[in-house]
N, C-alpha and C positions, 0 to 999 in steps of 0.2 A: 576724484568723489571719495566720500566714507559708502562702505556697504553695507546693508543691513542683510543677515544670513542669518537664515534659524534651522536649526539642526531639531527636527520632533525624534524623540527616541522613547517606544512604549517596552519598558522592559517586561522577559518574558510573554510576548507576542501571544504567542500559541494559546498560552494559558489565561492570558488575558482576554481572547476570546471564546475562551472555553466557560471562562466564567460568566460571562453577557449571557450565554443561553443557560449555563446553569448556576443560579447564585449562591445555591450548596456549597458551592466549592473555592468561595469567599474565605479570606482568614483560615485557610484549612492548606496544611504542606500537600502539594500538588507538584506532579513532576509527568514528563511526555515521554514514553519509551516505545521503542518498535517493538511487535510481535508478543511472546509470549514467554520467551526465553529467558530465565532470570541470570543470564548471562547477558545479557544486551546494555549499551550501553542509555544513559541518559541524554536525552537530547535539550531538554530545557526542562530549568528549576524555579519556583516560584522562588520569592522572596522569604516565606514562613517555612520552605525546607531547606533555603542554604542556611536559616540561622539554626537549624538543628547538625549544619556539618557537611547537608549534602550537596555537589554540583555538576556541573552538566561532563558528559566524559565517564562518570563513575557506572560500577555494574550495578542493576537492580537487585540483587542478592544482596551487596555491601550497603545500597540505600537503604532497603528494609531494616538495618541490624542499626545502622545509624537510626531511622526513624520508623518506627513498627506501624502509625499510623498513617503513613504517606500513602497517598492515591496515585495511582498510574493512570494515564491517559493514553488512548493509541494515536500518534499521529494523523494530523486531516489537511493534506492537500488541497481541497476543495475549500474549506473555513478557512485557511490561510490564503489564498487567492481573492476568495469573496473579501475580505477584511481591508487586505491589501488596496485593493479596488476602490471600496470604501472611504478607505485614509487619503487615499490621490484625490477624491474626487470633492473630499471635503477641504484638502489643503487648495484644493487649485480656484478655491473661492478667491483665496488671497494673494494669488501671483500666479501664473503658466509657466514660471522658469520653477518646476519642482525634478530635484533627482531624488528618484527610490535608491536610498544605501542599501538596507538591507531589509527582511520582512520585520515590518513594525517601525521603521528610520527612513525618516528622508530628511534632504534640505528643499528650502526654499531660500529665493533672492527676490527680497523685498526694496530692492534699491531702489527700482522705479515706482514704487505703491507708495511711494512715502507720502506723498501730497492725498492720496486718497485715505490710506490708513493710518497715516499720523507717524510718530516713531515706532520701530522693531521692536521695542518693550511691551508696545500698547497691541500693537497686532499680534504678540505672542502672547500675552495675556488673553486677548478676545479669542484664538485657535483652541487657549488651553479648555477655555469656557465652552465652546462649541464641541470640542471635542467628547467631553462628558455630556453635553445636554444633547447630541445628535447619534454617538456612537457608545455612550455609555462607558467610554474606557479613559484611563488615565495614564497621563504621559508626562516628561520633563522637555522643556523646550529650552536651548540653548542659544540666545543671541550675542552674535558678535561681528566681525568686521572680516572674516573668512570662516571658510568652512570646518578646518584644522580646530580652530579655537572655539566655535559653536559646538563641535561634536564633545570633544573635552567639556564644554560648560555644561551639556545636555548630561552625563555621564556623572560631573560633580554631586550634581543634586542627590540625597540622601532618599526624600519624599517627591512625590510630584509638584510640581510646580515652574517658574520662570527662573533663568539665572540670566540676566544680560551684563557684558563685558565691556565696560565703556573704552572706546575706540582709542587704539595708541598706548593698551594699557594688558593688552596679550601678554608680552613678553612678564610681565609680574603678575599677571592670574596665572600661568601654569610655569613657572621657575620652579616654586616649591613643591610641585606635584614630581610622584618617581617618573623616572623615565619611561617605565611600561606603558606611559599616557600616549606616548607619540608612536603614528602609525609606522608600522616597519619595526618597532622594537620588540620581540617577542620574547619566549624565555629562553631564548639561544643567544639573542643579543645581548639581552638584561646581563648575562650570565657574563657574557663576555667583557661588557661595559664595566661591571663589579669587580672582578677578578684583575683583568689588563689595567685600567685607569682608576677604580674602587669610585666611579661614578654614579652616585644613586638619585639626584635630584634632576632636573630638566636645566636649572638654573648653570647647574656645575660642566653639562653639556657646554650649553649655551658661554660658559665663559672661557671654552677651550677654542682655538685656531679650527679652521679644518687641514690646516695638514697636521698638527696633531693628531688630530682625530683618525685622520686618513691611515698614521700608521696602525692602528688598531680595526678598523672597519673599511677600509680601501674606497672602491668607489662611492659606496651611498655615506659618505661621509659629507659633502657638501650639500645633501639632502636632511639629513641629518641633522645640521647643525640649522638650515634655515627654519627647520619646523622648530628646535627649540628655542630659537629666537620670534617664535611664533608668528611666522612667513607664512603663506599658504596665498601664494594668486590662481591658483585655477578655481576657474568659473563653476556655477552651476550649470549642469548637462544636462536638459531632459533628454528622456531616452528616446532613442533615433526608432524608428518603425520602418524596419527593411518589408518590401513587398511579400507576405507570406499570410498562409494560410494553413489553418488545422483544426484535426478534431481529436477527442478525446474520449474514451471509454473505459467505465469500471465493472469489472466482473461482478455478479452478485455474491459470487462464492469463491476468495483465494485458487487461483487453480497453476496448477504445472503440467496440463496435459496440452502436449503441443499443437492436438487435433483441434480442442476447445481455443488455446490460445489463437493459432492460423484462424480460426472461424471467426472470431472476436478482431483481428488485425485485416482481413477481407471488406467486414461491414465498416469498419473506416476507409480503407482504401475507394469504395464506393463510395461513399460519401463526400469525400475527398476531391474524389473524380469528377463529381456530378458538380460541385461546386466550382471547380475550373474550367468546365465547359460553360456554366452559367456565365463567368465571365468572359470566356474569352482567351485564358491563360494556359500556358504549360509550364510544367517546373521540371527545375535540369536537379533539384535537390531534394532526398528524402532526410530527417531527420527522425528516428524512430525515440522513444523516451517510455522505459518501461519502469514501475513501480513496484517493488516488491511487499509484499506483504509485511517484514521487519522494518520497512521505514525507507528503505535503500531506493536511490532512482539511479540508472544509467543511460543514458544515451548515444546511442549510437548514428553515424551521418553516410549517407549511399550519397555521391555524385554521380547523375547520369550520362551517359555519354553524347545522347540525344533529348530534347523536351519532349515531352508526353502528358498524354488528359486522358487516355482513353484507360480504362478499367484493368485489362488484362494485363499489359507493361508495365503500368504500376504496381499491381499487383508481387509480379512474378521480383520486381527489386524489393519491394517491402519484404517478400519475406525470405530472398535471401540475407540483407539487412540485419532480420529477426535471430535468422540462426546463426548470424555472427554475435550479436550483440548481446543473446540469451544465452549465459555462460554459467551463470548460477543454479543452484538446483533447491531452493526457494521460490513459494508460490507465488505468481504475480498476481495483483490485486488490479492493475489499472496498465491500459496503454494510451500510446496518445501519438500519433502523427501529423509532423508537418511537413506542407511542401514551401519550398523557397528558392529563391533564383527564378522567380515566373517571367517567364517569357508573353509578349504578345502574338497570338495568331501563328499563324504556320511560320516554320522556318524558312528562310530569303533563299532564294533558289542559288547553285551556281553560277556565277557570271559565265563559264565558258562553257556551260552545258548546252547542249545541243535539242531545242526547242521541240518536243514532237511533231506530231503532223497534226495527231487530234488531241482533242483534249482527254486525260487518263482517267479511267473510271475510277471512281471513290474506291477505298482500300475495302477489301469482306470487314475488316474489325471495325472499322470506321463506320460502315451502313448501319452491323451490329450494332454499335453503340446507340447510333442515332437511333434506332428501332425502340432499344431498349429506354431510351431516355422518351423519350413521348409518348412509350407506357408507364413510366415511372409519374409522368406529369399528368398523368389522368386518372390513375386507378393510385397513386401513392408509391410511396419507396419498397415499402414490403410487398406488394404487388409480385414482383420479381427480381429476383436476387438471383447471383451466382451461388453454384452447390455449394461452392468451399467455404462460403459465408453460412450454412447451413450442416457444420459439421460439428462433431462434438459432443458430449454428452447431456 
């Protein structure tokens, strides 16, 4: 059965979202760079800035020399998350088989929706219209029989629109393109293919045998030959949601004072612990995400020897994880704490443990936590907090 795979791509997604909220940025050279340093590297570049010779990874001071009119924007992770959720909600109207590939990019499998929505190119045109009408975004949509060719087709267009590749002509479509369009062929492998085998186009790679490619590329040769022939059997995989809950906070001002950061972390622990106890769950794994003011994001994970849902054990583990993960001197602008590997209820007792003569009294920590929860339920979360959450400037 022929598949209809769509790849939706919104170029410079961060800048496209910024232009929705600020129309004055349209048709002007814009780039996203963290912090205020002239040596910061550009993370995202608009088409207008790219026409001036600016590219991702370029330092700010060099970009300003190439384009004095360049407008710099700070990274906005919350805006990116909201935009990606809105994009997935819009695409979910067409098919439940949706796979986010990157910010502003996602795959859709419309094979089972053909009788409802018509051919893939018709659904793609409708998706493009609704994208501009509902979200005021412009993107390119590639339609093909697999994920590989649909992604290449979406990037083939210079202007927003729909590129539909006839089924069975995938190899002929990607043949004249440079080998760099194939996944897994970065700058290093491109130089290797050019220097060792003098291969410039995809069709030249497809014309060789796997044995010939293996001499230069080793174990990667069979996969590369398959992709050069336009073959990609991988399915569209919706994101798997593991049982997890989390809380995040953004500081009013970026700070690197440990007392203020640990106070914010304590408030996150209190919120996560309260949610765990409401659900009757305990966590065995904590993940702490540190969002720095220069746009760098670091993540640390700690596995707990026993599952917990009380504030104090979680706080001790979270503080230890913070001290291990926070190694930079750059100020932090946000924190996120995730609780994973959730378990229901208390742990099962050991099979060979002797039964107590009388029911054991509840631990003091659990009793205290229950009293705190009752007070917070009645008077609000801010009525009673641990003293550590009130430290800081």
